[in-house]
C-alpha positions as CSV (number, residue, x, y, z in Angstrom):
1,M,29.5,62.5,-79.6
2,K,27.8,63.2,-76.4
3,F,28.4,61.2,-73.3
4,W,25.8,60.6,-70.6
5,R,26.6,62.7,-67.6
6,P,24.6,61.6,-64.6
7,G,23.1,64.3,-62.3
8,I,23.3,64.3,-58.6
9,T,20.7,61.6,-58.2
10,G,22.5,59.3,-60.6
11,K,25.8,59.9,-58.9
12,L,24.3,59.2,-55.5
13,F,22.7,56.0,-56.8
14,I,26.0,54.8,-58.3
15,A,27.8,55.6,-55.1
16,I,25.3,53.7,-52.9
17,L,25.2,50.8,-55.3
18,A,29.0,50.6,-55.4
19,T,29.1,50.7,-51.6
20,C,26.6,48.0,-51.3
21,I,28.5,45.7,-53.7
22,V,31.8,46.3,-51.8
23,L,30.1,45.6,-48.5
24,L,28.4,42.5,-49.8
25,I,31.6,41.1,-51.2
26,S,33.6,41.8,-48.0
27,M,30.8,40.3,-45.8
28,H,30.8,37.2,-48.0
29,W,34.5,36.8,-47.7
30,A,34.6,37.3,-43.9
31,V,31.8,34.8,-43.3
32,R,33.4,32.2,-45.6
33,I,36.8,32.6,-43.8
34,S,35.2,32.4,-40.4
35,F,33.2,29.3,-41.3
36,E,36.2,27.6,-42.8
37,R,38.3,28.2,-39.7
38,G,35.6,27.1,-37.3
39,F,34.8,24.0,-39.3
40,I,38.5,23.0,-39.6
41,D,38.9,23.5,-35.8
42,Y,35.8,21.3,-35.2
43,I,37.2,18.6,-37.4
44,K,40.6,18.8,-35.6
45,R,39.0,18.5,-32.2
46,G,37.0,15.5,-33.2
47,N,40.1,13.8,-34.6
48,E,42.1,14.6,-31.5
49,Q,39.4,13.1,-29.3
50,R,39.2,10.0,-31.4
51,L,43.0,9.6,-31.3
52,T,43.0,10.0,-27.5
53,M,40.3,7.4,-27.1
54,L,42.1,5.0,-29.5
55,G,45.4,5.5,-27.6
56,D,43.7,4.7,-24.3
57,A,42.0,1.6,-25.8
58,L,45.2,0.4,-27.4
59,S,47.2,0.9,-24.1
60,E,44.6,-1.2,-22.3
61,Q,44.9,-3.9,-24.8
62,Y,48.6,-3.8,-24.6
63,A,48.4,-4.1,-20.8
64,Q,46.2,-7.2,-21.2
65,H,48.2,-8.9,-23.8
66,G,51.7,-7.7,-22.9
67,S,52.8,-7.1,-26.5
68,W,51.5,-5.9,-29.8
69,T,51.0,-9.4,-31.3
70,F,47.2,-9.1,-30.9
71,L,47.3,-6.5,-33.7
72,R,49.3,-8.7,-36.1
73,N,47.1,-10.0,-38.9
74,N,44.1,-8.4,-37.2
75,D,43.4,-5.3,-39.3
76,R,39.8,-5.1,-38.3
77,F,40.5,-4.6,-34.6
78,I,41.3,-0.9,-34.9
79,F,38.3,-0.4,-37.1
80,Q,36.1,-2.1,-34.6
81,L,37.5,0.1,-31.9
82,L,36.7,3.2,-33.9
83,K,33.2,2.0,-34.6
84,T,32.6,1.6,-30.9
85,F,33.8,5.1,-30.3
86,E,31.3,6.4,-32.8
87,R,28.5,4.5,-31.3
88,D,29.4,5.7,-27.8
89,N,29.4,9.4,-28.9
């Protein structure tokens, strides 16, 4: 049984094809990792900003009321604060 033995042109084609495939896979991996890290950092920054704004708003409300009783049985208050933050941004 005879096996196909590629000539110099076939070997060069296979080498270039393999290099392109390896390069494509590594570029895809690098771009995906970079995007994931950047997106996660973006989400974290947004959450930190919202938490800071919420903390400031709650401290103002605490200063006005003198206690946390204004939050008791008032679940919507925090959601209303968060909605105002989203509208302001």
